[in-house]
N, C-alpha and C positions, 0 to 999 in steps of 0.2 A: 429415537434410535438407541436401544440399551446396552446391545452387542459392542464393547470397544474393537472388536477384530473387524465388524463389520464399516464402522465408523473409520477406523482405521485406513482399510483397504480402498474405500471410497475416496478419502483425502488422497491417499497415494497416487492413485488414478489420476488426481488433477494435478497434485504437486510434478508429478511426472509429465504430463500434457502442456505446462508451463515452460517446465525446463528442457524438455527435449521435445520440440516442435515435430518432429519427424513423425512422431506417434500420429499427428493430426491429419497425414496426408501420406498413406501408405503408396508404395510404389515410386517416391521420388529417383530420380536419376543418382546411382550408386549409393543412395540412402542416406544422401547428404542435403541438409537445408541450404548448402551455398549453392546447389545445383537447381534449386527450385526454380521454373520460371515466375514472371510478374504473375500472372493469373494464379497458380497455386500460392503462392505469397499471400496473395490476397484470401484467398481461402483459409490457408492456415492463421492469419491472422484474426479473422472473424471469427473461427471456432476457438482460439486461443481467449480471446476477450470474455468469452461465454466460461471459458476455464480460469480464468481470472477472478471473476466476478464470483464464482459458486466458491471459489478458494477462499473468499472473503467472508464468506458467513461462517467458516471456522472460528469458533469464539475462544480457543485458546493458541497462544504464541508456539508452542511446541505440542507434539504428540507423540508421546512413548507405547511402547506396545512391549510386553515381556518375551524374549525371543528374535525381537523384528528390529530394525535400524530403526533409532527416533528420527520425527518426521517433524522439520522446521517451516511452517507453510509461512511463517512470517519472516522467514528469509528469503523465499520465494518472491513473495510479493515486495519486499525490498529493492530485489535486482530488477523488478520490473518497474518500479518507482524510481530507480535510479537510474534507469536507461544500461544496465550494465552491458558490456559489449557485446558477451556470448547470447544475449537474449536477439534472437532474431527470427521473424523480423521486427526491427526497431520498435518499442512500445510509442504510441502516439497517443496524443491528448486522453480519450478513452480510456484505453489500457492504465495509463497514469492514475486517472480521477477514480478509476476500479481500484487502484492497489492501495492507493491511500486510504478509501474508504476501509478496505480490509485490516491494514495495518492497524487503524483506530478500531476495530472490532473485537481484536484480540486481546487477551489478559495474559499477562506474564504467569501465568496460574499451570501448574502440571497437577494433573488429575491420577492421582494412584491406584491400584491394582481395587482396593478396597472400596473406591469411590470418594475418599477424601482427598481435600485439595491442599496442596502445598505451594509458597510462594517460588520463584527460582530465580535466580542473578538474569536481569534483563538489562539491557543497556540502553537507556530510554533516550540516551543523545543519541546513539547510533540510529535510532529508530525514527526520532525527530529529524534528522539529517536526511532520511529517506522520503518521509513524508514531505519535507521541505522540495527536496528535488523532484517529487513525483508532481505537487501543486505546480510546480514553474512549467514543467512540461503539458499538465493539464490546462494550464491558464493562458499560456503564451498567446495563441490564436485568438482568444477572447481578448485579450489585454493589448492586440495589435488591430482589432477590428471589430468594433461593438456591434456590428452586424454580421459576423461570423455566422454562418448557420450548420457548420459543421457537427455540433453536440447541442443538445437541448441544453443551453449553459446555465438557466435558471434552475431547472431539477437537477442537474449535477450539484450547482451551487450549497442549494439546500440539504441536500443527501451529506454532502461532505460535509458541511457545517455540523449539521447531527451528528455525523460520525465523532468528528472534533470532541466537540461539545459532552459525548456520549464515553470518550476515551480515559476522560479523567479518572472516573469511580472505578474503573478497571483494575488501578493498582492498590484499593483496597480490599484485601481479602475477605472482609465481612461485609462487601456491599451486596444489597439485596434491590435485584432490579426491578422488584414492586415498588419500589421507594426510590425512582432515578434520582432524588435530589439530595439523598441522605447518602453521606459518605465522608470520610475522613480526609478533608482536603490536606493535611498535613503531608497525607499518605503521596500526593499527586507529584510527580517529579517537575520541579521549577519550570523545566526547558517546554514541558508539553502543555502545563498552563498557561506558561508565554506565549506559546506558539500560536493556540487556540484564540487567547485573546488579541494577539495582533493581527492574525491572517483573518478572522470571521469579517472584522471593519474593514479591513483595507482591500481582500482580494476578492472575497465569497459576497459580501453583502452589496458591491457595484455590479455586480453580475444578474442580480434580483431588480434592481431599479428600473422602472421605466417613465416613459413621459405619459403626459395626458393620453396620446394616442395608443399607448401600450407599446408602443417600442423602444427599444434599450435606450436608456438615458445617455447621451454620450459626452453629457458631464461629469458621469459619476465614473472616474477611469479605475481600473484596476491596476493595483501596485505591483507591477511584475519587478520593478527595478528593487523595490524592498525586499522581495524575497530573493531574489539573485545577490543582493548584498547580505543578507543572513545567511544562506548557503554559504558565501567566502568564508565570511567570518567563522562559521564552524570550522569550515577546512584547514583556516588559518592558523587556529589555536592548537597552540604546543600540546596541549593536554588531549587532544581529541582522541576518543579511541574508536578503532574499525570494526569492532566485533560485536554481534549482536547480543550473543550468550556468550559473555567475557569466557567462559572455559570452555567454548567450544569454536576450535579454530576453523572449522569448516561454516560458521557464519559471518566470516569476514565479507565487510561490506566495502573494501577497498579492491575494488577489482583490476584486473591485469589488462593491458590494452587485446582486443581481440587479436586473433593471428590470422596473419595474410596469406 
């Protein structure tokens, strides 16, 4: 799809659908999500998950268009991964998993009007915090019960591992997707590299292990506590930065409590 306006409009529809769930179920009482009945919330959550998954196919962390407000699909997915209080209904494991995959799909690059690409200021630490929080929401049920059937865990674990592996080259402006193993490793933020190296064997690989009968290997533990400690350390860091795009206040990830 070569028309920037068409791409922008499509991404905006997806972005709005995630940020404003009222759009997914016309006719809610007083047009407020807080007034939705349980069965309506279930429908909204199901449709929203597809919007999250589709938004995760966007390849750039931001999407500008001349004369229009810049879109930040990465921030929308970060809100889902972090279970921001205003995201209603609350994101479940599948929502968080799709948001993590989407964040890892997005390069911190802006496409100019003439088609050239430029690197943008992007807070990899804040993105890694969102990914870590999303992984906790995603993995918690499987860590608590190896036989949980809520999701196809092995499939999700493989998809997330692949996305995290492929996230690293996206920080290299000269990366050629046709040569996935050829990129400047020095440009990969240390937090991104370290997160992948830690999470892949301790959280995702255990989900893929089965015993001789093909059932989940109960001896292969998902290290959810390691993830929680990692997230706590990030948030206790006195130098913690909470804006995904440092110059754009609206991309903060330190969310206010939900209004009562």
